[in-house]
KOLTI-494881 format. One record per residue (C-alpha): residue in three letters; residue number from 1; x, z, y. Coordinates in steps of 0.2 Angstrom, whole numbers, m for minus. Layout:
N
+-------+--------+-------+-------+-------+
: zakol : torvex :     u :     w :     v :
+-------+--------+-------+-------+-------+
:   ala :    NUM :     X :     Z :     Y :
...
+-------+--------+-------+-------+-------+
***
This chain:
423
+-------+--------+-------+-------+-------+
: zakol : torvex :     u :     w :     v :
+-------+--------+-------+-------+-------+
:   unk :      1 :   478 :   346 :   442 :
:   unk :      2 :   459 :   350 :   439 :
:   unk :      3 :   451 :   365 :   447 :
:   unk :      4 :   451 :   373 :   429 :
:   unk :      5 :   469 :   369 :   426 :
:   unk :      6 :   474 :   377 :   443 :
:   unk :      7 :   464 :   393 :   438 :
:   unk :      8 :   473 :   393 :   421 :
:   unk :      9 :   490 :   392 :   430 :
:   unk :     10 :   485 :   407 :   441 :
:   unk :     11 :   480 :   417 :   426 :
:   unk :     12 :   497 :   414 :   417 :
:   unk :     13 :   507 :   418 :   433 :
:   unk :     14 :   497 :   434 :   436 :
:   unk :     15 :   501 :   439 :   418 :
:   unk :     16 :   519 :   434 :   420 :
:   unk :     17 :   521 :   444 :   437 :
:   unk :     18 :   513 :   459 :   428 :
:   unk :     19 :   524 :   459 :   413 :
:   unk :     20 :   541 :   454 :   421 :
:   unk :     21 :   539 :   464 :   438 :
:   unk :     22 :   545 :   448 :   446 :
:   unk :     23 :   540 :   447 :   464 :
:   unk :     24 :   526 :   435 :   466 :
:   unk :     25 :   534 :   423 :   478 :
:   unk :     26 :   549 :   421 :   466 :
:   unk :     27 :   537 :   418 :   451 :
:   unk :     28 :   527 :   405 :   461 :
:   unk :     29 :   543 :   396 :   466 :
:   unk :     30 :   550 :   396 :   448 :
:   unk :     31 :   533 :   389 :   442 :
:   unk :     32 :   533 :   376 :   456 :
:   unk :     33 :   550 :   370 :   451 :
:   unk :     34 :   546 :   369 :   433 :
:   unk :     35 :   529 :   361 :   436 :
:   unk :     36 :   533 :   344 :   442 :
:   unk :     37 :   515 :   338 :   439 :
:   unk :     38 :   509 :   349 :   452 :
:   unk :     39 :   507 :   342 :   469 :
:   unk :     40 :   508 :   351 :   485 :
:   unk :     41 :   489 :   354 :   486 :
:   unk :     42 :   490 :   361 :   468 :
:   unk :     43 :   504 :   373 :   472 :
:   unk :     44 :   495 :   379 :   488 :
:   unk :     45 :   479 :   381 :   478 :
:   unk :     46 :   487 :   391 :   464 :
:   unk :     47 :   497 :   402 :   476 :
:   unk :     48 :   482 :   406 :   486 :
:   unk :     49 :   472 :   411 :   471 :
:   unk :     50 :   487 :   422 :   464 :
:   unk :     51 :   488 :   431 :   481 :
:   unk :     52 :   470 :   433 :   482 :
:   unk :     53 :   469 :   441 :   465 :
:   unk :     54 :   484 :   452 :   469 :
:   unk :     55 :   476 :   459 :   484 :
:   unk :     56 :   459 :   462 :   476 :
:   unk :     57 :   462 :   465 :   458 :
:   unk :     58 :   480 :   463 :   452 :
:   unk :     59 :   479 :   478 :   441 :
:   unk :     60 :   466 :   471 :   428 :
:   unk :     61 :   475 :   457 :   420 :
:   unk :     62 :   476 :   438 :   425 :
:   unk :     63 :   460 :   432 :   417 :
:   unk :     64 :   449 :   446 :   423 :
:   unk :     65 :   457 :   446 :   441 :
:   unk :     66 :   453 :   427 :   442 :
:   unk :     67 :   436 :   430 :   437 :
:   unk :     68 :   434 :   444 :   449 :
:   unk :     69 :   441 :   433 :   463 :
:   unk :     70 :   429 :   418 :   459 :
:   unk :     71 :   414 :   430 :   460 :
:   unk :     72 :   419 :   440 :   475 :
:   unk :     73 :   430 :   429 :   486 :
:   unk :     74 :   422 :   412 :   482 :
:   unk :     75 :   405 :   420 :   478 :
:   unk :     76 :   402 :   408 :   464 :
:   unk :     77 :   387 :   411 :   452 :
:   unk :     78 :   390 :   414 :   434 :
:   unk :     79 :   385 :   396 :   428 :
:   unk :     80 :   398 :   388 :   440 :
:   unk :     81 :   412 :   400 :   434 :
:   unk :     82 :   407 :   396 :   416 :
:   unk :     83 :   409 :   377 :   420 :
:   unk :     84 :   427 :   380 :   427 :
:   unk :     85 :   431 :   391 :   411 :
:   unk :     86 :   426 :   376 :   399 :
:   unk :     87 :   441 :   377 :   388 :
:   unk :     88 :   443 :   358 :   390 :
:   unk :     89 :   460 :   351 :   394 :
:   unk :     90 :   470 :   364 :   403 :
:   unk :     91 :   455 :   374 :   409 :
:   unk :     92 :   454 :   393 :   404 :
:   unk :     93 :   445 :   397 :   388 :
:   unk :     94 :   426 :   399 :   388 :
:   unk :     95 :   419 :   415 :   394 :
:   unk :     96 :   416 :   428 :   381 :
:   unk :     97 :   399 :   437 :   380 :
:   unk :     98 :   407 :   453 :   387 :
:   unk :     99 :   414 :   443 :   402 :
:   unk :    100 :   398 :   435 :   406 :
:   unk :    101 :   389 :   452 :   406 :
:   unk :    102 :   403 :   459 :   417 :
:   unk :    103 :   400 :   445 :   429 :
:   unk :    104 :   381 :   448 :   429 :
:   unk :    105 :   385 :   466 :   435 :
:   unk :    106 :   391 :   459 :   452 :
:   unk :    107 :   409 :   466 :   451 :
:   unk :    108 :   416 :   473 :   467 :
:   unk :    109 :   435 :   470 :   465 :
:   unk :    110 :   447 :   477 :   478 :
:   unk :    111 :   446 :   496 :   474 :
:   unk :    112 :   463 :   503 :   474 :
:   unk :    113 :   469 :   515 :   461 :
:   unk :    114 :   461 :   532 :   464 :
:   unk :    115 :   478 :   541 :   468 :
:   unk :    116 :   482 :   528 :   481 :
:   unk :    117 :   464 :   529 :   489 :
:   unk :    118 :   467 :   548 :   490 :
:   unk :    119 :   484 :   546 :   499 :
:   unk :    120 :   478 :   533 :   511 :
:   unk :    121 :   463 :   545 :   515 :
:   unk :    122 :   476 :   559 :   519 :
:   unk :    123 :   486 :   547 :   530 :
:   unk :    124 :   473 :   538 :   540 :
:   unk :    125 :   457 :   549 :   538 :
:   unk :    126 :   441 :   540 :   541 :
:   unk :    127 :   449 :   523 :   545 :
:   unk :    128 :   459 :   522 :   528 :
:   unk :    129 :   448 :   507 :   522 :
:   unk :    130 :   452 :   497 :   537 :
:   unk :    131 :   470 :   501 :   536 :
:   unk :    132 :   471 :   497 :   518 :
:   unk :    133 :   462 :   480 :   521 :
:   unk :    134 :   475 :   476 :   535 :
:   unk :    135 :   489 :   481 :   523 :
:   unk :    136 :   483 :   470 :   509 :
:   unk :    137 :   475 :   455 :   518 :
:   unk :    138 :   484 :   453 :   534 :
:   unk :    139 :   497 :   439 :   537 :
:   unk :    140 :   514 :   446 :   540 :
:   unk :    141 :   523 :   438 :   555 :
:   unk :    142 :   541 :   432 :   555 :
:   unk :    143 :   550 :   443 :   568 :
:   unk :    144 :   568 :   441 :   573 :
:   unk :    145 :   580 :   452 :   583 :
:   unk :    146 :   591 :   444 :   596 :
:   unk :    147 :   609 :   450 :   593 :
:   unk :    148 :   615 :   454 :   611 :
:   unk :    149 :   633 :   455 :   604 :
:   unk :    150 :   632 :   436 :   601 :
:   unk :    151 :   619 :   429 :   613 :
:   unk :    152 :   606 :   433 :   627 :
:   unk :    153 :   588 :   432 :   623 :
:   unk :    154 :   587 :   416 :   634 :
:   unk :    155 :   599 :   407 :   624 :
:   unk :    156 :   589 :   410 :   608 :
:   unk :    157 :   573 :   405 :   616 :
:   unk :    158 :   581 :   389 :   623 :
:   unk :    159 :   586 :   384 :   605 :
:   unk :    160 :   569 :   387 :   599 :
:   unk :    161 :   561 :   377 :   613 :
:   unk :    162 :   573 :   363 :   609 :
:   unk :    163 :   567 :   363 :   591 :
:   unk :    164 :   549 :   364 :   596 :
:   unk :    165 :   547 :   381 :   587 :
:   unk :    166 :   533 :   391 :   594 :
:   unk :    167 :   537 :   410 :   598 :
:   unk :    168 :   533 :   424 :   609 :
:   unk :    169 :   541 :   441 :   613 :
:   unk :    170 :   537 :   455 :   602 :
:   unk :    171 :   526 :   467 :   611 :
:   unk :    172 :   535 :   483 :   607 :
:   unk :    173 :   554 :   479 :   604 :
:   unk :    174 :   563 :   472 :   619 :
:   unk :    175 :   575 :   463 :   608 :
:   unk :    176 :   562 :   454 :   597 :
:   unk :    177 :   554 :   437 :   596 :
:   unk :    178 :   539 :   433 :   585 :
:   unk :    179 :   539 :   415 :   577 :
:   unk :    180 :   523 :   406 :   573 :
:   unk :    181 :   522 :   399 :   556 :
:   unk :    182 :   535 :   397 :   543 :
:   unk :    183 :   552 :   393 :   549 :
:   unk :    184 :   568 :   389 :   539 :
:   unk :    185 :   581 :   398 :   550 :
:   unk :    186 :   596 :   396 :   538 :
:   unk :    187 :   602 :   379 :   545 :
:   unk :    188 :   599 :   384 :   563 :
:   unk :    189 :   615 :   386 :   574 :
:   unk :    190 :   609 :   402 :   582 :
:   unk :    191 :   606 :   410 :   565 :
:   unk :    192 :   623 :   404 :   558 :
:   unk :    193 :   632 :   410 :   573 :
:   unk :    194 :   624 :   428 :   571 :
:   unk :    195 :   614 :   427 :   587 :
:   unk :    196 :   598 :   432 :   578 :
:   unk :    197 :   593 :   442 :   563 :
:   unk :    198 :   576 :   442 :   553 :
:   unk :    199 :   570 :   460 :   556 :
:   unk :    200 :   552 :   466 :   557 :
:   unk :    201 :   547 :   473 :   573 :
:   unk :    202 :   543 :   490 :   565 :
:   unk :    203 :   561 :   491 :   558 :
:   unk :    204 :   568 :   487 :   575 :
:   unk :    205 :   557 :   501 :   583 :
:   unk :    206 :   563 :   514 :   569 :
:   unk :    207 :   581 :   509 :   573 :
:   unk :    208 :   579 :   511 :   592 :
:   unk :    209 :   571 :   528 :   591 :
:   unk :    210 :   588 :   534 :   583 :
:   unk :    211 :   595 :   532 :   600 :
:   unk :    212 :   613 :   527 :   596 :
:   unk :    213 :   624 :   524 :   610 :
:   unk :    214 :   641 :   516 :   613 :
:   unk :    215 :   656 :   528 :   608 :
:   unk :    216 :   646 :   538 :   595 :
:   unk :    217 :   648 :   541 :   577 :
:   unk :    218 :   633 :   534 :   568 :
:   unk :    219 :   629 :   535 :   549 :
:   unk :    220 :   616 :   523 :   541 :
:   unk :    221 :   614 :   534 :   525 :
:   unk :    222 :   604 :   522 :   515 :
:   unk :    223 :   609 :   505 :   521 :
:   unk :    224 :   600 :   494 :   508 :
:   unk :    225 :   601 :   476 :   514 :
:   unk :    226 :   609 :   481 :   530 :
:   unk :    227 :   596 :   476 :   543 :
:   unk :    228 :   596 :   492 :   552 :
:   unk :    229 :   615 :   493 :   550 :
:   unk :    230 :   617 :   477 :   560 :
:   unk :    231 :   604 :   484 :   574 :
:   unk :    232 :   614 :   500 :   575 :
:   unk :    233 :   630 :   490 :   578 :
:   unk :    234 :   621 :   481 :   592 :
:   unk :    235 :   616 :   497 :   600 :
:   unk :    236 :   634 :   503 :   599 :
:   unk :    237 :   640 :   487 :   608 :
:   unk :    238 :   656 :   487 :   599 :
:   unk :    239 :   662 :   504 :   604 :
:   unk :    240 :   660 :   519 :   592 :
:   unk :    241 :   661 :   522 :   573 :
:   unk :    242 :   647 :   515 :   561 :
:   unk :    243 :   647 :   520 :   543 :
:   unk :    244 :   635 :   511 :   531 :
:   unk :    245 :   631 :   520 :   514 :
:   unk :    246 :   622 :   515 :   498 :
:   unk :    247 :   622 :   520 :   480 :
:   unk :    248 :   622 :   502 :   475 :
:   unk :    249 :   639 :   493 :   477 :
:   unk :    250 :   631 :   476 :   476 :
:   unk :    251 :   620 :   479 :   491 :
:   unk :    252 :   636 :   484 :   501 :
:   unk :    253 :   645 :   468 :   496 :
:   unk :    254 :   630 :   458 :   502 :
:   unk :    255 :   631 :   467 :   519 :
:   unk :    256 :   649 :   461 :   522 :
:   unk :    257 :   645 :   443 :   527 :
:   unk :    258 :   631 :   448 :   538 :
:   unk :    259 :   642 :   460 :   547 :
:   unk :    260 :   655 :   447 :   550 :
:   unk :    261 :   642 :   434 :   556 :
:   unk :    262 :   634 :   447 :   568 :
:   unk :    263 :   650 :   453 :   575 :
:   unk :    264 :   648 :   471 :   569 :
:   unk :    265 :   661 :   482 :   563 :
:   unk :    266 :   656 :   495 :   550 :
:   unk :    267 :   664 :   506 :   537 :
:   unk :    268 :   655 :   503 :   520 :
:   unk :    269 :   654 :   518 :   508 :
:   unk :    270 :   647 :   520 :   491 :
:   unk :    271 :   638 :   537 :   489 :
:   unk :    272 :   636 :   545 :   472 :
:   unk :    273 :   621 :   555 :   467 :
:   unk :    274 :   630 :   570 :   475 :
:   unk :    275 :   635 :   562 :   491 :
:   unk :    276 :   653 :   567 :   488 :
:   unk :    277 :   662 :   553 :   498 :
:   unk :    278 :   654 :   559 :   514 :
:   unk :    279 :   661 :   577 :   514 :
:   unk :    280 :   673 :   572 :   529 :
:   unk :    281 :   658 :   568 :   540 :
:   unk :    282 :   649 :   585 :   537 :
:   unk :    283 :   643 :   590 :   555 :
:   unk :    284 :   653 :   576 :   563 :
:   unk :    285 :   640 :   562 :   565 :
:   unk :    286 :   631 :   560 :   582 :
:   unk :    287 :   616 :   550 :   574 :
:   unk :    288 :   611 :   549 :   556 :
:   unk :    289 :   598 :   537 :   550 :
:   unk :    290 :   590 :   540 :   533 :
:   unk :    291 :   580 :   524 :   528 :
:   unk :    292 :   575 :   532 :   512 :
:   unk :    293 :   571 :   523 :   496 :
:   unk :    294 :   552 :   522 :   495 :
:   unk :    295 :   537 :   514 :   487 :
:   unk :    296 :   537 :   500 :   500 :
:   unk :    297 :   518 :   502 :   503 :
:   unk :    298 :   521 :   497 :   521 :
:   unk :    299 :   525 :   480 :   515 :
:   unk :    300 :   510 :   477 :   504 :
:   unk :    301 :   504 :   462 :   515 :
:   unk :    302 :   520 :   454 :   510 :
:   unk :    303 :   521 :   460 :   492 :
:   unk :    304 :   503 :   464 :   486 :
:   unk :    305 :   509 :   464 :   468 :
:   unk :    306 :   517 :   481 :   471 :
:   unk :    307 :   501 :   490 :   474 :
:   unk :    308 :   497 :   489 :   455 :
:   unk :    309 :   515 :   493 :   450 :
:   unk :    310 :   515 :   510 :   458 :
:   unk :    311 :   510 :   525 :   448 :
:   unk :    312 :   508 :   543 :   452 :
:   unk :    313 :   523 :   547 :   441 :
:   unk :    314 :   534 :   535 :   452 :
:   unk :    315 :   527 :   542 :   468 :
:   unk :    316 :   532 :   560 :   462 :
:   unk :    317 :   549 :   554 :   457 :
:   unk :    318 :   552 :   546 :   474 :
:   unk :    319 :   546 :   561 :   483 :
:   unk :    320 :   559 :   572 :   475 :
:   unk :    321 :   572 :   559 :   478 :
:   unk :    322 :   568 :   558 :   496 :
:   unk :    323 :   569 :   576 :   499 :
:   unk :    324 :   586 :   577 :   490 :
:   unk :    325 :   593 :   562 :   501 :
:   unk :    326 :   587 :   569 :   517 :
:   unk :    327 :   595 :   586 :   513 :
:   unk :    328 :   612 :   578 :   510 :
:   unk :    329 :   611 :   566 :   525 :
:   unk :    330 :   606 :   581 :   537 :
:   unk :    331 :   622 :   590 :   533 :
:   unk :    332 :   631 :   576 :   542 :
:   unk :    333 :   623 :   579 :   559 :
:   unk :    334 :   634 :   588 :   572 :
:   unk :    335 :   626 :   601 :   584 :
:   unk :    336 :   618 :   591 :   597 :
:   unk :    337 :   616 :   576 :   586 :
:   unk :    338 :   600 :   567 :   580 :
:   unk :    339 :   592 :   564 :   563 :
:   unk :    340 :   579 :   550 :   559 :
:   unk :    341 :   570 :   550 :   543 :
:   unk :    342 :   562 :   533 :   540 :
:   unk :    343 :   552 :   525 :   526 :
:   unk :    344 :   543 :   508 :   524 :
:   unk :    345 :   528 :   518 :   517 :
:   unk :    346 :   510 :   523 :   523 :
:   unk :    347 :   509 :   537 :   509 :
:   unk :    348 :   510 :   555 :   515 :
:   unk :    349 :   519 :   560 :   499 :
:   unk :    350 :   534 :   550 :   505 :
:   unk :    351 :   531 :   554 :   523 :
:   unk :    352 :   523 :   570 :   530 :
:   unk :    353 :   526 :   580 :   514 :
:   unk :    354 :   544 :   576 :   514 :
:   unk :    355 :   547 :   580 :   532 :
:   unk :    356 :   537 :   597 :   531 :
:   unk :    357 :   547 :   602 :   516 :
:   unk :    358 :   563 :   598 :   525 :
:   unk :    359 :   557 :   607 :   541 :
:   unk :    360 :   553 :   623 :   531 :
:   unk :    361 :   570 :   624 :   524 :
:   unk :    362 :   580 :   620 :   540 :
:   unk :    363 :   574 :   629 :   555 :
:   unk :    364 :   591 :   624 :   563 :
:   unk :    365 :   584 :   607 :   566 :
:   unk :    366 :   572 :   605 :   581 :
:   unk :    367 :   558 :   592 :   579 :
:   unk :    368 :   561 :   579 :   593 :
:   unk :    369 :   546 :   572 :   601 :
:   unk :    370 :   544 :   553 :   598 :
:   unk :    371 :   540 :   551 :   617 :
:   unk :    372 :   557 :   558 :   621 :
:   unk :    373 :   566 :   546 :   610 :
:   unk :    374 :   555 :   532 :   616 :
:   unk :    375 :   564 :   531 :   633 :
:   unk :    376 :   576 :   519 :   625 :
:   unk :    377 :   578 :   503 :   635 :
:   unk :    378 :   577 :   494 :   618 :
:   unk :    379 :   558 :   497 :   619 :
:   unk :    380 :   545 :   490 :   630 :
:   unk :    381 :   534 :   500 :   641 :
:   unk :    382 :   520 :   495 :   630 :
:   unk :    383 :   529 :   502 :   615 :
:   unk :    384 :   532 :   519 :   624 :
:   unk :    385 :   513 :   520 :   628 :
:   unk :    386 :   508 :   515 :   610 :
:   unk :    387 :   520 :   527 :   602 :
:   unk :    388 :   515 :   541 :   613 :
:   unk :    389 :   496 :   538 :   608 :
:   unk :    390 :   500 :   537 :   590 :
:   unk :    391 :   512 :   552 :   590 :
:   unk :    392 :   500 :   564 :   599 :
:   unk :    393 :   515 :   573 :   606 :
:   unk :    394 :   523 :   576 :   589 :
:   unk :    395 :   540 :   571 :   581 :
:   unk :    396 :   532 :   559 :   568 :
:   unk :    397 :   524 :   542 :   570 :
:   unk :    398 :   515 :   530 :   558 :
:   unk :    399 :   516 :   512 :   561 :
:   unk :    400 :   505 :   500 :   552 :
:   unk :    401 :   499 :   482 :   553 :
:   unk :    402 :   482 :   487 :   560 :
:   unk :    403 :   489 :   500 :   572 :
:   unk :    404 :   505 :   491 :   579 :
:   unk :    405 :   505 :   473 :   571 :
:   unk :    406 :   521 :   479 :   561 :
:   unk :    407 :   525 :   483 :   543 :
:   unk :    408 :   520 :   501 :   539 :
:   unk :    409 :   535 :   511 :   545 :
:   unk :    410 :   535 :   530 :   546 :
:   unk :    411 :   547 :   538 :   557 :
:   unk :    412 :   551 :   557 :   559 :
:   unk :    413 :   564 :   563 :   572 :
:   unk :    414 :   575 :   579 :   572 :
:   unk :    415 :   588 :   586 :   583 :
:   unk :    416 :   602 :   599 :   579 :
:   unk :    417 :   603 :   610 :   594 :
:   unk :    418 :   621 :   613 :   601 :
:   unk :    419 :   628 :   630 :   596 :
:   unk :    420 :   629 :   642 :   610 :
:   unk :    421 :   646 :   642 :   618 :
:   unk :    422 :   651 :   624 :   611 :
:   unk :    423 :   651 :   608 :   621 :
+-------+--------+-------+-------+-------+
***
């Protein structure tokens, strides 16, 4: 492929991603499979251009985003860009007079939608631009959680050593390993036997802060793909009752083989909009985890296209949904039990605003300091120190790629005090 043809392919892919809402990685994979003429270097160049555009100008159309990337990322002058946009062969059509004038104005792509800049400013203060840059431009690591129900960390490490896979312990989660580069885990025996699960370190931290212990009744109220469900099963060590819930029955079906592989037993329940199937657990659960549906802004470095799909209206809808879900889940916590509200978001509308609304309506729940929950032996000493620093003595903590090297998880903890005179 010529340089111009690569740019045209990136333009078409960006427009396809925008119109279909297909994840960028899936769109690129489909294009690569259908474009046999594209060699490995071509596919890499097109993918790099697509992701660069999504991170810095994904909301302005494929052609304009590529032009902006060439001007800002490659720092090409207008005449060199015009040479690439020749219209010859498979190259993009020539520049219009309006595009040429726009390039002469030295565009500065990278500005986020105004409502998101306001949200990040509220969440991170003066450092919001640095946080946004890390969210959009940082390279996400491949973290795994060693499943102690099936193997000890040393056995998994030995398997990677034998394969020549580079890794290091995750600095915050005592159960994690961080792999170097891209590794296909599916055919590896320690993966097939359930000795490890792919799970970002931030997700592991959020799970460990719930503090589940063997013998307890634990509810994962929004199980989703089941990553935290599996980790909770590990914490229970095969003793106790684990209930995983979700609105989508397909998600629950997808969890079943993962549970079997990991050696975890869990009851799967589909919850409706009113949460009716959970009435038998009201005030009965020792621990309830609410991993609420959210914008996924904490994973922008993995899915930069999502930045440009989020709207103020969608954020408002999610906020209302999160409040409703947290209300329903909280009813399941017994006196003396713990409630964790978690999102993979860095936006206050989904995090602090939801928690404040809940706390105002439910004085029966006591905010539980992060430092108290961080005593878990699933966390490292470094984690306890860093979480204490970020929580400032409070019951909430915001993780982020820049702060903790993890995805952007928000965690808020509550405890329902025991009723006087009850055990």
